[in-house]
C-alpha positions in Angstrom: 0.0 -0.1 0.1 1.2 3.4 -0.8 2.0 5.7 2.2 2.9 9.1 3.1 5.6 9.8 5.7 5.0 13.4 7.6 7.7 14.5 9.4 7.7 17.4 12.1 10.2 18.4 15.2 9.1 21.6 16.4 5.8 23.0 17.8 5.1 25.4 14.7 5.7 22.2 12.7 2.7 20.3 14.5 0.4 23.2 14.6 0.7 23.7 10.8 0.8 20.1 9.9 -2.2 19.2 12.0 -4.7 19.8 9.2 -2.9 17.8 6.7 -2.6 14.9 8.9 -6.3 15.2 9.6 -7.3 15.5 5.8 -4.9 12.7 4.9 -6.8 10.7 7.6 -10.1 11.5 5.9 -9.1 10.7 2.6 -8.2 7.1 4.3 -4.2 7.4 3.3 -1.7 5.6 5.0 0.1 8.4 6.7 3.1 7.6 9.0 3.9 10.4 11.2 7.4 10.8 12.4 8.6 13.0 15.4 12.3 14.1 15.0 12.2 15.4 18.6 14.2 18.8 17.7 11.9 20.4 20.3 11.9 17.8 23.0 10.5 20.2 26.0 6.9 19.1 27.1 5.7 22.5 26.8 7.0 22.9 23.3 5.9 19.8 21.9 3.5 17.3 23.4 1.0 19.9 24.7 0.4 20.6 21.1 -0.5 17.1 20.2 -3.2 16.9 22.8 -5.0 20.3 21.9 -4.8 20.0 18.1 -5.7 16.1 18.2 -2.8 15.2 16.6 -2.0 11.4 16.7 0.9 10.0 18.6 3.9 9.7 16.5 4.6 6.3 14.8 8.4 6.9 15.7 10.1 9.6 17.6 13.8 9.9 16.8 15.0 12.0 19.8 17.6 13.9 18.0 17.3 16.8 20.5 19.8 19.8 20.6 23.1 20.4 19.4 25.1 22.8 16.8 23.2 23.3 13.5 25.3 20.7 11.7 25.0 18.2 14.6 21.3 18.3 14.8 20.9 18.3 11.0 23.3 15.1 10.5 21.5 13.2 13.3 18.2 14.1 12.1 19.6 12.9 8.5 20.6 9.4 10.0 17.5 8.8 12.0 15.0 9.7 9.1 17.0 7.8 6.7 16.8 4.9 8.8 12.7 5.8 9.3 12.4 5.9 5.4 14.1 2.6 4.7 12.1 1.0 7.5 8.7 2.6 6.2 9.4 2.7 2.4 6.7 5.9 1.9 6.0 6.8 -1.7 6.2 10.3 -0.6 7.8 12.4 2.3 6.4 15.4 3.8 7.6 18.3 6.0 6.6 21.9 6.9 8.8 24.9 7.3 12.5 26.0 7.8 14.1 24.2 10.7 17.0 21.6 10.6 14.4 18.8 10.7 13.0 20.1 7.4 16.2 20.5 5.4 17.4 16.9 6.9 14.3 15.4 6.0 14.6 16.9 2.2 18.2 15.6 2.0 17.4 12.2 3.4 14.3 11.7 1.2 16.0 12.8 -2.0 19.1 10.8 -1.4 16.9 7.6 -1.1 15.1 8.6 -4.1 11.7 9.4 -2.3 9.9 12.5 -3.5 9.8 15.1 -1.2 6.9 17.6 -0.6 7.6 21.1 1.2 4.9 22.6 2.9 5.2 26.5 3.2 7.5 26.5 0.3 8.5 29.7 -1.3 9.2 32.2 1.8 12.3 34.2 1.5 13.8 36.9 3.5 16.8 37.0 1.4 19.2 36.9 4.6 21.6 33.8 4.8 22.7 34.9 8.1 19.6 33.3 9.0 19.9 29.4 9.3 16.2 29.0 8.6 16.7 30.8 5.1 19.3 28.4 4.3 17.0 25.4 5.3 14.2 26.9 3.2 16.4 27.1 -0.1 17.9 23.7 0.5 14.4 22.1 1.1 12.6 24.1 -2.0 15.5 23.0 -4.3 15.1 19.5 -3.3 11.3 19.3 -3.4 9.0 17.4 -6.3 5.9 19.2 -4.9 6.0 22.7 -3.4 3.1 23.8 -1.3 3.4 27.6 -1.3 1.2 29.4 1.1 1.0 32.9 -0.9 1.0 34.3 -4.3 4.6 36.1 -3.8 5.8 32.8 -2.6 4.7 31.2 -5.6 6.6 34.0 -7.6 9.8 33.5 -5.8 10.0 30.0 -6.6 9.3 30.6 -10.4 12.0 33.1 -10.1 14.4 30.3 -8.8 13.6 28.4 -11.7 11.4 25.7 -10.2 8.9 24.2 -13.0 5.5 25.6 -12.3 3.9 21.9 -12.4 5.8 21.3 -9.2 4.2 24.3 -7.2 0.6 24.6 -5.7 -0.7 27.5 -4.1 -2.6 26.3 -1.2 -2.8 29.0 1.6 -0.9 28.8 4.9 -2.3 26.1 7.1 -2.3 28.2 10.4 -5.3 29.9 8.9 -7.0 26.5 9.0 -6.1 25.8 12.6 -7.1 29.3 13.9 -10.5 29.1 11.8 -11.1 25.6 13.3 -10.5 26.6 16.9 -11.4 30.1 17.1 -14.3 29.6 19.4 -12.6 27.3 21.8 -9.7 30.1 21.8 -12.2 32.6 22.6 -13.4 30.8 25.7 -9.9 29.8 27.0 -8.7 33.1 26.7 -11.4 34.4 29.0 -10.2 31.7 31.7 -6.5 32.7 31.1 -6.8 36.4 31.3 -8.7 36.1 34.5 -6.0 34.0 35.7 -3.1 36.5 34.8 -5.3 39.2 36.4 -5.2 41.2 32.9 -8.1 42.8 30.8 -8.4 42.3 27.1 -6.7 45.2 25.0 -4.8 46.5 28.2 -1.4 44.5 27.4 1.1 44.0 24.8 2.1 40.5 24.1 6.0 39.7 23.6 7.7 36.5 22.2 11.3 36.3 21.6 13.5 33.2 20.5 15.5 33.8 17.4 19.1 32.8 17.7 20.2 36.1 15.9 18.4 38.0 18.8 19.1 35.9 21.7 22.7 35.1 21.1 23.7 38.5 20.1 24.3 40.4 23.6 23.7 43.7 22.3 20.7 43.2 20.4 19.0 41.1 23.4 19.8 44.1 25.9 18.3 46.9 23.3 15.1 44.8 23.1 14.9 44.5 26.6 15.4 48.0 27.1 12.6 48.8 25.1 10.4 46.6 26.8 11.1 48.3 30.3 10.8 51.8 28.9 7.0 50.2 27.5 6.3 48.9 30.6 6.3 52.6 32.2 3.2 52.8 29.8 1.6 49.5 29.2 1.4 46.2 30.9 3.7 43.4 29.1 3.1 39.6 29.0 6.1 38.0 28.2 6.2 34.5 27.1 9.4 33.1 27.8 11.4 30.4 25.5 13.4 28.4 27.5 16.6 29.9 25.3 15.5 33.2 26.0 15.1 32.5 29.9 18.6 30.9 30.2 20.1 33.9 28.3 18.3 36.6 30.4 19.5 34.4 33.7 23.3 34.3 32.2 23.0 38.3 31.7 21.8 38.9 35.4 18.5 40.5 33.8 16.0 37.9 34.5 15.8 38.8 38.3 15.6 42.7 37.5 12.7 42.0 34.8 10.8 39.3 37.2 10.7 42.3 39.8 8.9 44.6 37.0 5.2 44.7 38.3 4.0 45.9 34.9 6.0 43.2 33.1 4.7 39.7 33.4 7.0 36.9 32.9 5.4 33.7 31.9 6.4 30.2 30.5 5.7 29.0 27.3 1.9 28.3 26.8 -0.5 25.7 24.9 -1.2 26.8 21.3 -4.8 27.6 22.2 -3.8 29.8 25.0 -1.1 31.7 23.4 -3.5 32.6 20.4 -6.1 33.6 23.1 -3.5 35.9 24.5 -2.6 37.3 21.1 -6.4 37.8 20.2 -6.7 39.9 23.2 -3.5 42.0 22.9 -2.9 45.8 22.2 0.0 45.0 20.0 2.4 41.9 19.8 6.0 42.3 19.7 7.8 39.4 18.3 10.5 37.8 16.0 8.3 34.8 15.4 7.5 34.2 11.3 4.5 32.2 12.6 3.2 34.8 15.0 3.2 37.3 12.3 1.0 35.1 10.3 -1.2 34.7 13.4 -1.4 38.1 14.3 -2.3 39.4 10.4 -5.2 36.5 10.5 -6.6 38.1 13.9 -6.0 41.6 12.9 -3.4 42.3 15.6 -0.9 45.1 15.0 2.7 43.5 15.0 6.2 44.9 15.6 8.6 42.5 14.4 12.1 43.0 16.3 14.1 42.0 12.8 15.6 43.6 10.0 13.8 41.5 7.4 10.6 39.2 7.4 10.0 36.3 5.0 6.1 37.0 5.4 6.2 40.6 3.6 2.6 40.2 3.1 2.1 41.1 6.7 3.9 44.5 5.8 2.1 44.9 2.7 -1.1 44.7 4.6 -0.1 47.4 7.2 -0.3 44.8 10.1 3.2 44.4 10.8 6.4 47.0 11.0 9.7 46.0 10.8 11.7 48.0 14.1 15.0 46.2 14.0 16.3 45.9 17.5 17.2 49.6 18.6 15.5 50.5 21.6 14.2 54.0 20.3 12.5 52.4 17.0 11.0 49.6 19.2 9.3 52.1 21.5 8.2 54.5 18.6 6.9 51.9 16.3 5.0 50.0 19.0 3.3 53.4 20.1 2.3 54.1 16.4 1.2 50.4 16.0 -1.2 50.7 19.4 -2.5 54.2 17.9 -3.5 52.5 14.7 -5.2 49.6 16.3 -9.0 50.3 15.3 -7.4 51.5 11.9 -6.1 48.1 11.2 -8.9 46.4 12.2 -11.2 48.0 10.0 -8.9 48.0 7.0 -8.6 44.1 7.6 -12.5 43.6 7.3 -12.3 44.6 3.7 -9.3 42.7 2.3 -9.0 38.9 2.0 -6.2 37.2 4.0 -3.4 36.8 2.0 -2.4 33.6 3.7 -5.7 31.8 2.4 -9.2 30.8 3.4 -8.9 28.0 5.8 -8.5 25.2 3.3 -4.9 24.8 2.7 -5.0 21.5 4.4 -7.5 20.1 2.2 -5.6 21.4 -0.9 -2.5 19.9 0.2 -3.8 16.4 0.8 -5.9 16.5 -2.1 -2.7 17.0 -4.2 -0.8 14.2 -2.2 -3.7 11.9 -3.0 -3.6 12.6 -6.8 0.1 12.5 -7.0 0.3 9.1 -5.4 -2.6 7.6 -7.8 -0.1 9.0 -10.9 3.1 7.1 -9.3 5.2 10.6 -8.5 8.8 10.0 -8.5 12.1 12.1 -8.2 12.6 13.3 -11.7 15.6 12.5 -13.8 16.4 14.3 -17.2 17.4 13.2 -20.5 18.4 16.6 -22.4 19.6 14.7 -25.8 16.7 15.8 -27.8 16.0 19.2 -26.3 16.9 22.4 -28.2 19.4 24.7 -27.1 18.1 27.6 -25.2 20.0 31.0 -25.0 19.8 33.2 -22.2 21.0 37.1 -22.1 21.6 39.6 -19.4 21.0 43.0 -20.7 21.0 46.5 -19.4 17.3 47.9 -18.9 18.2 51.0 -21.1 18.4 48.3 -24.1 15.3 46.4 -23.5 13.4 48.3 -26.2 15.9 47.1 -28.6 15.0 43.3 -27.8 13.6 41.6 -30.4 10.6 38.9 -30.6 12.6 36.2 -30.5 13.6 36.7 -27.1 11.3 36.7 -23.9 12.0 39.0 -20.9 11.3 36.7 -18.0 12.5 38.8 -15.1 14.2 42.3 -14.2 16.2 43.4 -11.2 17.5 46.6 -9.9 20.9 46.8 -8.3 20.0 45.3 -5.1 19.1 42.1 -6.9 
């Protein structure tokens, strides 16, 4: 029997793959669920299985933490073993983690087609390990499930055949749409438990290594939170990596003593989205939170210098603040003041991340390709015509005759 191997290893991957797993089950496809164990803390993994009704993994690879090379290598070794054990017809992974890059590499080297959910996102910043993982995964994919039109265009510009690309929307919209009622109810309980009111606090998440491992950046962001806490209540959900770094710097105790700045441990997904839904504004370095905030029309301040979700900026919901204290404070206050304007504007716009049916589109496509015997493509160019390419200055575009097609134009920044 043909089977689908679905690999996840982190909290966001469990969340975003849950609609795909549910649809594969509905279509009665044999889905093998592999957990890499990249996130092994209970708060960052198992609680999400329970909340979103994700089945227990068929196998836990338990790769745990390590350097990027160590983690990717260990994941490749263990995923290769899983591929050889289960003999899937196709392997699926979501996102931009070391687990995803390792899954793509292990699958292609065993000549098993790889499908990438959330393909085509680009920050064009190769100092981000996630950007490298995205490029690797997309370049090795036989199926690319792009969440937005811009993601489709990114893939086309990289020369990926359009027949491999499918515009599906983002599965995070599926999750929020399905659980919105439960999110509202849970949020009431959580706000009461924390002693805060809706729209009277800022929500903060911070976990990316370029912010946490850079002491100057981290101190600058924390200074901004201290300044903002003099005007607003702040709820800061602390990632274990962030907490450890703050303790090392000696800042954790000081922040904990700030009565307007509430430090709380990582939450379950339903509880977190409930906090997000009721916040004045969210300050974050997370890509997923940018998507969730746009879906809920919550003003966002991203403490980064780029984003692979530029749609959030185009729609005016998100602003890129960088990590300087002054910019973070000024842009946060501006976003708070524009909250009503952002909410009203979003009512008349369709969500660029889709309509809540991404999981179904992905599962339907997987079902279809299994019936047509998808396999890793090889090439035979013996009879192909020669193709000529030319790079020309834009000043001479009008001189190009009809025998050539202009496929892309670029400015000096690329």
